[in-house]
Each structure stands twice: as structure tokens, then as C-alpha cells.
ZAMARGU-4260 file (C-alpha; in steps of 0.2 Angstrom, whole numbers, plus 5000, padded with zeros to 4 digits):
<rodrens>
0) 5232/5028/4900 | 5213/5028/4902 | 5206/5027/4920 | 5189/5023/4926 | 5181/5027/4943
5) 5174/5012/4952 | 5166/5014/4969 | 5176/5029/4972 | 5194/5021/4966 | 5202/5025/4950
10) 5206/5007/4941 | 5215/5007/4924 | 5207/5002/4909 | 5216/4987/4903 | 5213/4988/4884
15) 5215/5007/4884 | 5197/5010/4876 | 5186/5023/4881 | 5172/5016/4893 | 5155/5012/4885
20) 5141/5021/4896 | 5129/5007/4903 | 5112/5011/4901 | 5102/5015/4917 | 5087/5003/4918
25) 5075/5005/4932 | 5061/4993/4937 | 5044/5002/4938 | 5040/5008/4956 | 5026/4998/4962
30) 5012/5005/4973 | 4998/5000/4985 | 4980/5003/4980 | 4977/5019/4988 | 4993/5027/4979
35) 4988/5019/4963 | 4970/5026/4964 | 4977/5043/4968 | 4986/5042/4951 | 4972/5036/4942
40) 4962/5052/4949 | 4975/5062/4941 | 4972/5054/4925 | 4984/5039/4925 | 4981/5021/4919
45) 4987/5007/4931 | 4990/4990/4930 | 4996/4975/4941 | 5012/4966/4940 | 5003/4950/4944
50) 4991/4952/4929 | 4996/4940/4915 | 4987/4951/4901 | 4998/4965/4899 | 4985/4975/4889
55) 4974/4976/4904 | 4973/4992/4914 | 4963/5004/4926 | 4956/5020/4922 | 4944/5033/4929
60) 4930/5035/4915 | 4915/5046/4916 | 4918/5046/4936 | 4919/5027/4938 | 4934/5015/4941
65) 4935/5005/4924 | 4945/4991/4919 | 4950/4989/4901 | 4951/4971/4895 | 4955/4968/4876
70) 4950/4986/4871 | 4933/4986/4881 | 4930/4995/4898 | 4920/4986/4911 | 4916/4992/4929
75) 4930/4986/4940 | 4922/4976/4954 | 4937/4976/4967 | 4941/4962/4976 | 4951/4960/4992
80) 4966/4955/4982 | 4964/4972/4972 | 4962/4982/4988 | 4977/4974/4996 | 4988/4973/4982
85) 5005/4981/4982 | 5011/4978/4964 | 5001/4991/4955 | 5012/5001/4941 | 5008/5016/4930
90) 5005/5012/4913 | 5011/5023/4899 | 5001/5019/4884 | 4988/5006/4882 | 4993/4991/4869
</rodrens>
């Protein structure tokens, strides 16, 4: 009989099949603005969870903080919402 361990207890597998591994999925870790800027200085691209346009992201380009919108980089004029935001995430690649 096949057994599975659930919360430290052995339970039997009623159909006698090997358990299928469940993929481990994590949500991106959100950060504050200072945490995100530290990552940008290290070369990361950041985005905000609240931004409707998922292709927008922030980068450091030529020593200036830029926001990339629809493939074009603009100076990022920070708002209070940007500075107080807690929903920044690292963006792996631009679209």
C-alpha cells in the first residue's frame, strides 16, 4: 500500500497510485520603495503590482531613474504614492 505524509502523519493513498508532486508556486515578494531602489542600483528592473500596464518598469539608465512605458524611457518623476508604495516587485524581463 502506498502512503503519503500529510502534516507529519502517514495517510494511505486510497487509489494505490504514486502521489503526483504539486508544483511549488510562490507570489513575488513585494518591497518598499527604498528596498526596490536598492535593487535598481544593483541593475534590477522594478514594477509595481498596482500598475495596469504590465510592460512598464523602472530602471537606472545613465545615472538617472527612468520609467519605461511602451518601450520608451522617460525620467521618472516620483509621486508620494511612488515613495510610500509597498508593492514593488522585481521584473525579470521586459515584454
